[in-house]
N, C-alpha and C positions, 0 to 999 in steps of 0.2 A: 505495501499500498504506499503510495506518496501521500507524504503531509506536508502540506504547504500552509503559511501565515498568510493572510491576507486582511485588508481593514474595508472598511465600507467604501464602496464605488470602486474598488481594484477587483481585477478579472483574472481567469486563467483560461487557457486555452486547450481544449481537446481536439487533437487533430487540427487541421485548417478551418472547420467549418462550426466548431462548437465553443460557445463563449458562456462561463459561468461566471458570474457577477455576483459580488457580495453585495446587498443593498442596504441591510441595517442589522446591527449586534445591539440586542435589548437582552441583557441579563445573561440568561444561559440558553437564549434563542437566537438564531442567526436564519435572515429572510435571503434568499438567494434568488437569483434570476437566472433562466437558461434561455439561451439563444441558439436553437438547431435546425437545420431542414426539417420540413415535416413530414420526409420519408423515416427519420429517426423517433420511434416511442420514448416519451421522457417519461417515468412513474414514479411515484415514492415507492420505496422498497414493499411496505407491505402491503401495497395495490397490487404491484406486481406481482407478487407470491400468491396473493389470492387468484390473481387472472390465470395465472400457472394452473393453481389446483384445478380452477374449474374448465380450462380448456383440456387438462388430462383428463377429467371426470366424463366430460361430454365425448371425448375421443375412446373412451373404456367403456364397452355396452356391457350392461349387466348380465347377471347369469341367464335371466329368461328373456333377454333379448331375440337371442336366436330361435329360441322356441316359438315366439309371437311372432317372428318374421314367417318362419315355418306353417305357421296357421294360417296366413294370409295367401299363401300360394293357391290357384285352383288344384284340385286332385287330377292325377295324369287322367288322360284319355282312354278309355279300354279301347284295345283293337279285337273287332270279331274275329275269332281264331278258332 
């Protein structure tokens, strides 16, 4: 982890197109502004973890999901024989 010291209105660059600026320091809270391209998602860590968990849950079918799908299939046609 890189640790930097910055004061209010000072910034750091991440790559060539992300700027993180310290907006305000008040007690134990720091307000920061992040300027990044729209193609880059920026989330608080706890929100990011919740999104990851929700995506994993949505991508993993429950145990009864496959049985439920097979019930939707029409029965195979019987051929005279």
